[in-house]
C-alpha positions as CSV (number, residue, x, y, z in Angstrom):
1,X,-60.6,10.4,-175.9
2,X,-57.9,7.7,-176.5
3,X,-56.0,6.9,-173.3
4,X,-52.6,8.4,-173.0
5,X,-50.0,6.4,-171.2
6,X,-49.0,8.1,-167.9
7,X,-51.8,10.8,-168.2
8,X,-53.1,12.7,-165.2
9,X,-56.6,12.9,-163.7
10,X,-59.0,15.2,-165.7
11,X,-61.5,17.4,-164.1
12,X,-64.6,19.3,-165.4
13,X,-65.3,22.7,-164.3
14,X,-68.7,24.1,-163.2
15,X,-70.5,26.1,-166.0
16,X,-69.5,29.6,-166.8
17,X,-70.1,32.3,-169.3
18,X,-68.8,31.5,-172.8
19,X,-65.8,33.6,-173.8
20,X,-66.6,33.3,-177.6
21,X,-70.3,33.2,-178.0
22,X,-72.7,35.8,-176.4
23,X,-75.7,34.4,-174.2
24,X,-74.0,31.0,-174.1
25,X,-72.7,29.1,-171.1
26,X,-69.6,26.9,-171.2
27,X,-67.7,24.2,-169.2
28,X,-64.0,23.3,-169.3
29,X,-62.2,19.9,-169.1
30,X,-58.8,20.5,-167.5
31,X,-55.8,18.5,-166.5
32,X,-55.0,18.3,-162.5
33,X,-52.8,21.4,-162.3
34,X,-50.7,19.4,-159.7
35,X,-49.4,17.0,-162.3
36,X,-45.8,17.6,-163.6
37,X,-46.5,17.3,-167.3
38,X,-43.3,16.6,-169.6
39,X,-43.1,18.4,-173.1
40,X,-43.9,14.9,-174.7
41,X,-47.0,14.5,-172.6
42,X,-48.1,18.2,-173.2
43,X,-47.6,17.4,-176.9
44,X,-49.9,14.4,-176.7
45,X,-52.6,16.5,-175.1
46,X,-52.2,19.2,-177.7
47,X,-52.7,16.7,-180.5
48,X,-56.0,15.8,-178.9
49,X,-57.3,19.3,-178.9
50,X,-56.1,20.7,-175.6
51,X,-54.6,24.2,-175.4
52,X,-52.8,25.9,-172.4
53,X,-53.5,29.3,-170.4
54,X,-50.5,29.7,-168.3
55,X,-50.2,26.3,-166.5
56,X,-53.8,25.3,-167.1
57,X,-54.1,22.7,-169.8
58,X,-57.7,22.7,-170.9
59,X,-60.3,21.8,-173.6
60,X,-64.0,23.0,-173.8
61,X,-66.4,20.3,-173.0
62,X,-69.8,21.9,-173.3
63,X,-73.1,20.0,-173.1
64,X,-74.9,20.3,-176.4
65,X,-72.3,22.5,-178.1
66,X,-69.2,21.8,-180.2
67,X,-68.5,25.2,-181.6
68,X,-65.0,25.3,-180.4
69,X,-62.9,23.4,-182.9
70,X,-59.1,22.8,-182.4
71,X,-57.2,23.7,-185.7
72,X,-53.8,23.4,-187.2
73,X,-51.9,24.4,-190.4
74,X,-49.9,21.6,-192.1
75,X,-47.3,24.1,-193.0
76,X,-45.8,22.3,-195.9
77,X,-49.0,22.6,-197.9
78,X,-49.8,26.2,-196.8
79,X,-50.6,28.6,-199.8
80,X,-50.9,32.3,-198.9
81,X,-53.7,34.2,-200.1
82,X,-53.3,37.6,-201.8
83,X,-54.2,39.4,-198.7
84,X,-51.7,37.4,-196.6
85,X,-48.9,38.1,-199.3
86,X,-49.7,41.8,-199.1
87,X,-49.5,41.7,-195.1
88,X,-45.9,39.9,-195.7
89,X,-44.8,42.6,-198.0
90,X,-46.0,45.4,-195.9
91,X,-43.9,44.0,-193.1
92,X,-40.8,43.0,-194.7
93,X,-38.8,45.5,-192.7
94,X,-39.8,43.7,-189.4
95,X,-36.9,42.1,-187.5
96,X,-37.7,39.1,-185.3
97,X,-35.8,38.5,-182.3
98,X,-36.5,35.4,-179.9
99,X,-36.4,36.3,-176.2
100,X,-36.7,34.1,-173.0
101,X,-40.2,33.6,-171.5
102,X,-39.7,36.0,-168.7
103,X,-41.1,39.5,-167.6
104,X,-40.0,42.4,-169.7
105,X,-41.2,46.0,-169.0
106,X,-41.4,46.9,-172.6
107,X,-43.4,43.8,-173.6
108,X,-45.8,44.4,-170.7
109,X,-46.4,48.0,-171.7
110,X,-47.4,47.0,-175.2
111,X,-49.5,44.1,-173.9
112,X,-51.5,46.9,-171.8
113,X,-52.0,49.1,-174.9
114,X,-53.1,46.1,-176.9
115,X,-55.7,44.9,-174.4
116,X,-56.9,48.5,-173.8
117,X,-57.4,49.0,-177.6
118,X,-58.6,45.5,-178.7
119,X,-60.1,43.9,-175.6
120,X,-61.4,46.6,-173.4
121,X,-63.0,45.2,-170.3
122,X,-61.7,41.6,-171.1
123,X,-60.6,39.1,-169.1
124,X,-57.0,40.4,-169.1
125,X,-57.9,44.1,-168.7
126,X,-55.5,46.0,-166.4
127,X,-53.4,43.0,-165.4
128,X,-50.5,43.1,-163.1
129,X,-47.0,41.8,-164.0
130,X,-47.7,38.5,-162.1
131,X,-51.1,38.0,-163.8
132,X,-49.6,38.8,-167.2
133,X,-46.9,36.1,-166.7
134,X,-49.2,33.5,-165.3
135,X,-51.4,33.8,-168.5
136,X,-48.4,33.5,-171.0
137,X,-45.9,31.3,-169.3
138,X,-46.1,27.7,-168.1
139,X,-43.7,25.4,-166.3
140,X,-44.7,22.6,-168.5
141,X,-43.8,24.2,-171.9
142,X,-40.6,25.3,-174.0
143,X,-41.9,28.9,-174.7
144,X,-40.2,32.0,-176.2
145,X,-41.3,35.4,-176.7
146,X,-40.7,36.5,-180.3
147,X,-40.3,40.3,-180.6
148,X,-41.2,42.1,-183.9
149,X,-39.3,45.2,-184.3
150,X,-39.5,47.9,-186.8
151,X,-36.6,50.3,-186.9
152,X,-35.5,49.2,-183.5
153,X,-39.0,49.9,-181.9
154,X,-41.1,47.3,-180.5
155,X,-44.0,46.6,-182.8
156,X,-45.3,43.2,-181.4
157,X,-44.7,40.0,-179.6
158,X,-45.7,36.4,-180.5
159,X,-45.7,33.9,-177.7
160,X,-45.0,30.5,-179.1
161,X,-44.5,27.2,-177.7
162,X,-42.3,24.4,-179.2
163,X,-43.9,21.0,-179.3
164,X,-42.6,17.7,-180.6
165,X,-44.6,17.9,-183.8
166,X,-45.0,21.7,-184.3
167,X,-45.2,25.2,-183.0
168,X,-48.2,26.4,-180.9
169,X,-49.2,30.0,-181.3
170,X,-50.0,30.9,-177.7
171,X,-50.8,34.5,-178.0
172,X,-50.0,37.5,-180.2
173,X,-50.1,41.2,-179.3
174,X,-48.9,44.3,-181.2
175,X,-48.9,48.0,-181.4
176,X,-52.6,49.1,-182.1
177,X,-51.5,52.4,-183.8
178,X,-49.9,50.1,-186.6
179,X,-53.2,48.5,-187.6
180,X,-52.8,49.2,-191.2
181,X,-49.8,46.9,-191.3
182,X,-51.8,43.8,-190.6
183,X,-49.4,42.6,-188.0
184,X,-51.9,40.0,-186.7
185,X,-51.9,38.4,-190.1
186,X,-48.1,38.8,-190.6
187,X,-47.5,37.2,-187.3
188,X,-49.3,33.9,-188.4
189,X,-47.5,33.9,-191.8
190,X,-44.3,34.4,-190.0
191,X,-45.1,31.6,-187.6
192,X,-45.9,29.3,-190.5
193,X,-42.5,30.0,-192.1
194,X,-40.7,29.5,-188.8
195,X,-42.4,26.2,-188.2
196,X,-41.3,25.2,-191.7
197,X,-37.8,26.3,-190.9
198,X,-37.7,24.3,-187.7
199,X,-38.5,21.2,-189.6
200,X,-41.8,20.8,-187.9
201,X,-45.0,19.7,-189.7
202,X,-47.8,21.8,-187.8
203,X,-48.6,25.2,-186.5
204,X,-51.3,24.9,-183.8
205,X,-53.7,27.8,-183.8
206,X,-56.0,27.0,-180.9
207,X,-59.7,27.1,-181.3
208,X,-61.7,28.2,-184.4
209,X,-65.3,29.3,-183.5
210,X,-67.3,29.9,-186.9
211,X,-69.6,32.4,-185.2
212,X,-67.2,34.3,-183.2
213,X,-65.6,37.3,-185.0
214,X,-62.5,37.1,-183.0
215,X,-61.8,33.4,-183.6
216,X,-63.3,33.0,-187.2
217,X,-60.2,34.5,-188.9
218,X,-58.3,31.4,-188.6
219,X,-60.1,29.8,-191.4
220,X,-58.5,32.3,-193.7
221,X,-55.2,30.2,-193.5
222,X,-55.5,27.3,-195.9
223,X,-55.4,24.3,-195.9
224,X,-56.5,24.2,-192.3
225,X,-57.0,20.8,-190.3
226,X,-59.7,20.4,-187.6
227,X,-59.7,17.9,-184.8
228,X,-63.0,16.1,-184.5
229,X,-64.1,12.8,-183.4
230,X,-60.8,11.9,-182.2
231,X,-58.9,12.7,-185.5
232,X,-57.4,15.5,-187.6
233,X,-58.9,16.1,-190.9
234,X,-59.3,19.0,-193.5
235,X,-61.6,21.6,-192.3
236,X,-64.9,21.6,-194.2
237,X,-66.2,25.3,-194.1
238,X,-69.7,24.2,-195.5
């Protein structure tokens, strides 16, 4: 990794179960959590394939495996597919409202319903409010919770960081009873448009894992750039 001026120490975790591929182990490279990162330094790490989970800034660093590929959308070149256009049309009645990155009981209740329906028994099953906030909010980042409302009712929340060169899609959750609307797809299409509206070049989507069903969907948003061997280049699905 190219040196970053003023960068903190990096640490490597012990091996643990892989979150994306069954029967695989993983290890994680992470930044010293005591280090006070500026938004600019956080952006530098983001451009080098790091992500955040709460205050933890990390990147997979697994021996013999490079399945986790950081990806981003160059929003000026994005061309929606027919399915993505249909998702946008089905949700043209959605009103999006930006809220501060703080606890909200209505958001939390929706998050619990989403986890119970989509990720039962997962790492965020049955969190308390403090655990929920530690997962989504960071002292290092400029974060907002974007509400998706339909007829005044809360239908989804997109947690988004603003970085020097783009927006970062941290996490999105939505009402599981509205699955037919394709709110997950719509949320990404909306974030692409919002990134463009903000005059920023990239929407960062985190890690694409080809053989993980819950991560492979990111390749449907084209063009998509991948970070490999220290540089960003178009993702080759072959």
